[in-house]
C-alpha positions as CSV (number, residue, x, y, z in Angstrom):
1,M,12.5,-84.5,0.2
2,K,14.8,-86.6,-1.2
3,K,13.2,-90.0,-3.0
4,F,14.9,-93.3,-4.2
5,A,14.3,-96.5,-5.7
6,I,16.0,-99.7,-4.7
7,F,17.3,-102.1,-7.4
8,V,17.0,-105.5,-6.1
9,S,16.6,-109.2,-7.5
10,G,16.7,-111.7,-4.3
11,S,15.8,-111.5,-1.0
12,G,15.9,-108.3,-0.2
13,S,17.6,-108.1,3.6
14,N,19.1,-104.8,2.3
15,C,16.0,-103.9,1.1
16,E,14.3,-104.3,4.0
17,N,16.9,-102.7,6.2
18,L,17.3,-99.4,4.1
19,I,13.0,-98.9,4.4
20,R,13.2,-99.5,8.0
21,H,15.7,-97.0,8.5
22,F,13.8,-94.4,6.5
23,E,10.7,-94.6,8.3
24,G,9.3,-91.0,9.0
25,H,12.9,-90.2,8.0
26,P,12.3,-86.0,7.4
27,T,14.6,-85.4,4.2
28,A,14.7,-88.8,2.4
29,R,12.3,-92.2,1.8
30,P,12.2,-95.0,-0.4
31,A,9.8,-94.2,-2.9
32,V,9.5,-97.4,-5.6
33,V,11.2,-100.7,-5.0
34,V,11.9,-102.6,-8.5
35,S,13.1,-105.9,-9.6
36,N,13.7,-107.6,-12.6
37,R,12.5,-110.7,-10.8
38,S,9.0,-111.2,-9.8
39,D,9.9,-113.6,-7.6
40,A,12.1,-112.3,-5.6
41,Y,10.8,-111.5,-2.1
42,A,12.0,-108.6,-1.4
43,L,9.0,-107.2,-3.0
44,V,7.0,-109.2,-1.1
45,R,9.3,-106.9,2.4
46,A,8.9,-104.1,0.3
47,Q,4.6,-104.0,-0.2
48,R,4.6,-105.0,3.3
49,L,6.0,-102.2,4.6
50,G,4.0,-100.0,2.2
51,V,6.5,-99.1,-0.3
52,P,5.2,-99.3,-3.6
53,T,6.9,-102.3,-6.4
54,E,7.5,-102.0,-10.0
55,V,8.8,-105.6,-11.8
56,V,10.8,-104.9,-15.1
57,T,12.2,-107.4,-17.6
58,K,15.4,-107.0,-19.2
59,A,14.0,-105.4,-22.3
60,Q,12.1,-102.9,-20.2
61,L,15.2,-102.1,-18.2
62,A,17.7,-101.8,-21.6
63,D,14.7,-99.0,-22.7
64,P,14.9,-95.5,-21.4
65,S,11.3,-95.0,-23.2
66,V,9.8,-97.2,-20.3
67,M,12.4,-96.8,-17.3
68,L,13.0,-93.1,-17.2
69,P,9.3,-92.5,-17.0
70,L,9.1,-94.8,-14.5
71,L,11.2,-93.7,-12.1
72,R,10.4,-90.1,-13.0
73,G,6.7,-90.9,-11.7
74,Y,8.0,-91.9,-8.9
75,G,10.0,-88.5,-8.5
76,V,12.7,-90.8,-8.0
77,D,16.3,-88.6,-7.1
78,W,18.3,-91.4,-6.8
79,V,19.1,-95.4,-7.4
80,V,20.3,-97.5,-5.1
81,L,21.3,-101.2,-5.6
82,A,20.7,-103.2,-3.0
83,G,21.6,-106.8,-4.3
84,F,20.4,-105.8,-8.1
85,L,22.3,-108.4,-10.4
86,P,21.8,-107.0,-13.8
87,L,24.0,-104.3,-15.2
88,V,22.6,-100.8,-15.2
89,P,22.3,-99.3,-18.8
90,D,24.4,-96.7,-19.6
91,Y,21.6,-94.3,-20.4
92,L,20.4,-94.7,-16.7
93,I,23.6,-94.1,-15.4
94,E,23.7,-91.2,-17.6
95,A,20.5,-89.9,-16.4
96,Y,21.7,-90.1,-12.8
97,E,25.1,-89.5,-12.8
98,R,26.6,-89.6,-9.6
99,R,23.4,-90.8,-7.8
100,I,23.2,-94.4,-8.5
101,V,25.0,-96.4,-5.9
102,N,26.2,-100.2,-5.4
103,L,26.5,-102.1,-2.9
104,H,29.5,-105.3,-3.2
105,P,30.1,-108.1,-0.6
106,A,33.6,-107.6,-0.5
107,L,36.8,-105.2,-0.6
108,L,37.2,-103.5,-3.7
109,P,38.8,-103.8,-5.9
110,K,39.4,-107.2,-4.8
111,F,36.7,-109.4,-6.2
112,G,34.7,-107.5,-8.0
113,G,33.4,-107.3,-11.7
114,K,31.4,-110.0,-14.1
115,G,30.2,-112.7,-12.2
116,M,31.3,-111.6,-8.6
117,W,28.4,-111.6,-6.7
118,G,27.0,-112.9,-4.0
119,H,28.6,-116.5,-2.8
120,H,30.6,-116.0,-5.6
121,V,32.6,-113.4,-3.9
122,H,32.7,-115.3,-0.2
123,E,33.9,-118.3,-2.1
124,A,36.5,-116.6,-3.9
125,V,38.2,-114.5,-0.5
126,K,37.8,-117.9,1.2
127,A,39.6,-119.4,-1.7
128,A,42.4,-116.5,-1.7
129,R,42.7,-117.1,1.9
130,E,42.4,-113.5,2.8
131,R,42.6,-112.3,6.1
132,V,39.7,-109.7,5.9
133,T,36.6,-109.3,4.0
134,G,34.1,-106.3,3.5
135,M,31.8,-104.5,2.1
136,T,31.7,-101.4,-0.6
137,V,29.4,-98.9,-1.5
138,H,30.4,-97.1,-4.7
139,Y,29.2,-95.3,-7.1
140,V,27.9,-97.3,-10.9
141,T,29.5,-96.5,-13.9
142,P,29.5,-98.2,-16.9
143,V,32.6,-100.5,-15.6
144,C,30.9,-103.2,-13.7
145,D,32.1,-102.7,-10.0
146,G,34.4,-99.7,-11.4
147,G,33.2,-96.6,-9.7
148,E,34.3,-94.4,-7.0
149,V,35.0,-95.8,-3.5
150,I,32.0,-94.3,-1.3
151,A,32.8,-96.3,1.6
152,Q,34.4,-99.6,2.3
153,F,34.4,-101.7,6.3
154,S,35.9,-105.0,6.9
155,V,36.2,-107.5,9.4
156,E,38.7,-109.7,10.0
157,L,38.4,-113.1,9.1
158,D,39.5,-116.8,10.8
159,P,41.2,-119.4,8.7
160,N,38.9,-121.8,9.5
161,D,35.8,-119.5,8.7
162,S,33.5,-121.3,6.0
163,V,31.8,-119.6,3.1
164,D,29.0,-119.1,5.1
165,D,30.9,-117.9,8.0
166,I,32.7,-115.1,5.6
167,A,28.9,-114.5,4.1
168,Q,27.5,-113.8,7.3
169,K,30.6,-111.5,8.8
170,E,30.2,-109.6,5.6
171,H,26.3,-109.6,5.6
172,E,26.3,-108.5,9.2
173,L,28.3,-105.0,7.7
174,E,25.4,-103.8,5.4
175,M,23.2,-104.3,8.0
176,K,25.0,-102.4,10.5
177,H,26.3,-99.4,7.9
178,F,24.4,-99.4,4.3
179,P,21.3,-97.4,5.7
180,G,23.5,-94.9,7.1
181,V,25.7,-94.4,3.9
182,I,22.8,-93.7,1.4
183,E,21.3,-91.6,4.3
184,Q,24.8,-89.5,4.5
185,L,24.9,-89.4,0.8
186,L,21.2,-88.4,0.2
187,N,22.1,-85.5,2.4
188,G,25.0,-84.2,0.5
189,R,27.8,-85.1,2.9
């Protein structure tokens, strides 16, 4: 049984989608949801679905003597970032080399890097008058949004789409495709 941690910072719709996708799964399951924010609604979603939660401070996240035992205690094999905003420390990337993946709300390499998350990405897509947007699942490396792309899914945009329209279209891709990509990774495909 592969166990994965879900790292979150916000409302957790992708977190809940992952938990539901893996309910009763024969080969993989979420072991813990970790957040850098005690008020992240993702924690409520996880608790309602019976998944343990942990809140870590910035200092704790930076401390291998805190994070590595925490993850080992839950038997974590993989880490899935689902709206986790802090940069992942190098020691964690090394400990889970090619086993930390991130969901990014754009077609990388466009609209990636520091400060490019959530609505900021969708605003940049709108400002650039892009005709297509999408989502990227990629490995986490020390370079922000610079890891190898695992999967991308795209959707066409209308010139009249608002930033909220763009966000909604991209989010629908996340809900449809993210759990399946994670399942394939965990099953070695």
